[in-house]
N, C-alpha and C positions, 0 to 999 in steps of 0.2 A: 475603505480598504479591507479584506480578507487577509492578516499577514500573520506570519509569526516568524520567531525565531528562537529557536531553545538550543540548549547545550548541555550533553551530558558527561561529566567528567568524573571518572573510576579508576581503580587499578589495573582496570583491564584493555579500558577502551577511555579515548577525548572526540567526540561527537559534536558536529556544530549542525544543524538544519535548517535552513530558511522555505519558505514556502510562503506563495502567495495564489491564493485560490482564484484567484480572476486573473490570472497570467497570462501567457499564451502557449504553454507546453515548454518553454527553456528550461535547460538544466546546466546545472556546473555540478559534475559528481567525480571526487575522489577519494574510494574507500580504502583503495589496496585489492583491492578483489574484483578483477575487473566483469566477471560475470553478474555481480551483484549490479555494478554501475549499470551494465547493458539491462539490465529488467529495471532498474529505477529510472532509465529513460524512456523505457515503455511506459511506466505507470506516470512521469508526467508529461510526454508525449500525448498519449492517448485520452489522459484525466485532464488535458489543457490549461495547468498551472505551470507555474514557474515552480524549480525546486532545486538549492543548491544544498550539496551532503558534502561534508568536509570529514573524514573520519581517520582516527591513527589507534591501531588497535594491535594486539599480541597474535598477528599474526606468525611468528615465530612458531605457536601452538597449534594453531590453525584458525579458520575461518568463522569458528562457531562464536565466540563474544563479539568479533566485530558485526557479522549479520544481524544477530539477534538485538544489539542496540540499537543499530541504526532504525530496526522495526520499530524497537519502542520510543527513539526521539522524534520518528517521523512521525507515529499514532499522537507525542505528546504537544508537537507541532499542529497537527489539524485540529484536534481537539481545543486549542488555544485558535488559531485561527478562526474557527466555525462559530466561539463564543456561545452565545446561546441559541443558536441553532434557529431563530426564528424566520420563518418565511423561505426555508428550504423545503425542498420535495420530499428529502428524509431517505426513499426507496432507490434505489439504482439497481439496475442489471444489464448484462453483456454477455451474447454470445459472439466468439470470437476463434475464427479458425486461421490455422496456416496449413496448409497441404493440408496433408491427411491427419492432423491432429485440432481437435473442437475443445475449447475448455467455454464452460460456462460459471459466471459469478453472482452474486446477488448479492447486495449488501442494504442493510437496514442502518440507518445514525440513529442509533435506537438510546444510546447512554449505558447501554448494557452490552459487555464482552461477552461473544460466544463467538467460536470458529469450527464451522464442520467443514474439515479439511479431506475432500476424495480424488486425489490423486495417485495414482497407481502407476510410478516410473517405470519404466522399462529398462533402466540402467542405474546404478548410485552415482553416477558421477558424471556431471556435463563439463570437460577438460577434467580441468583440478576444483570444479566447485562439487560438495558434496549434497545432494539434492534434498537430504535430510531438512538445511538451513532455508529450503522455502517456504516451509511449514514453521521453522523458528523465527523467520522473519515477519511473515502474518501474524502469529500467536503474539508478538511483540506489539505488531500496531495494533490489533483489536483490542488488546488488553489498555494500551494508552490512551487510545480515540476512542474508545468506550463504543464500538460498533459491536454487529453481527455481522460474518461473513460467512457465506456459505461459496466455494470454491470445490467444482467438479470439473476435472477433464474426462470427455465424454468418451474421447475416441485419440489414440496417439501410437506412433509407431517409433517416433524420435524423442528422445528425453529432453531436446534443446526447443524443439515445437511446442511439447505439452508445457513447459517452462513459461515459453516467451507467450503463449496463447492465453494461461492464467495471469501472467501479470497484466498483459495487452487489456482483459477483461477486468481485469480490478480497475487500472486508471478508467476505463468506460463506464463502467457502473458506479463509480466514487463519483465522476466528473457528472452522471446523470439526480443521482441524492442530494450534492451540494447546490446545483442550481438553483437559483431564486425560484423560487415559483409567484407569480405574479397573482394568483387569483387567492394567496395566502399570506400577502407581504404583511408580515410585523407581527405575524400569530406562529405559534409553535405549532409544527405539525403533529399534534397529539389529542387526544379528549382530555387525557389527565392534565392540560393546560403547560407542562414544560417536559423537556426531554431528559 
């Protein structure tokens, strides 16, 4: 079973993440940042994996440390659960619409961290959530999962819809990339022989 649990304990945050990549899309989320919980639920549901996240952060300052550190810890858990990455598809992509909004996400489980983030939010906040934190979350994930990730919002007039399509597409692209490839069972998806 491709499962992992990771704990991150700093002066700013205390975070525990459990992931089961072969789960059914169930989530138990308590980050103290309601919009982040909503987006994490989208990743788990559309990614088809089980996810538990518990976080206590310095929310009296703002949500930055909590959101970024959840991304870091989730990235670490993904990398641990994937192990040597043998037999996975490696690449994944998804287009996801929500009313007027449309986002595209492409991922490469490459062993190299890289983020290309092209989302021009139509406003700076979604409720109390600072939209700059979407990039911070994804950068934390990318750096610690060691993946290459391209996120493009192609259309959108509602910031909530822009974010939600990006997170849903992120989950769908991850799902495709981490799927076992029966034609490559037991071998790494790289001409180098490892990722």
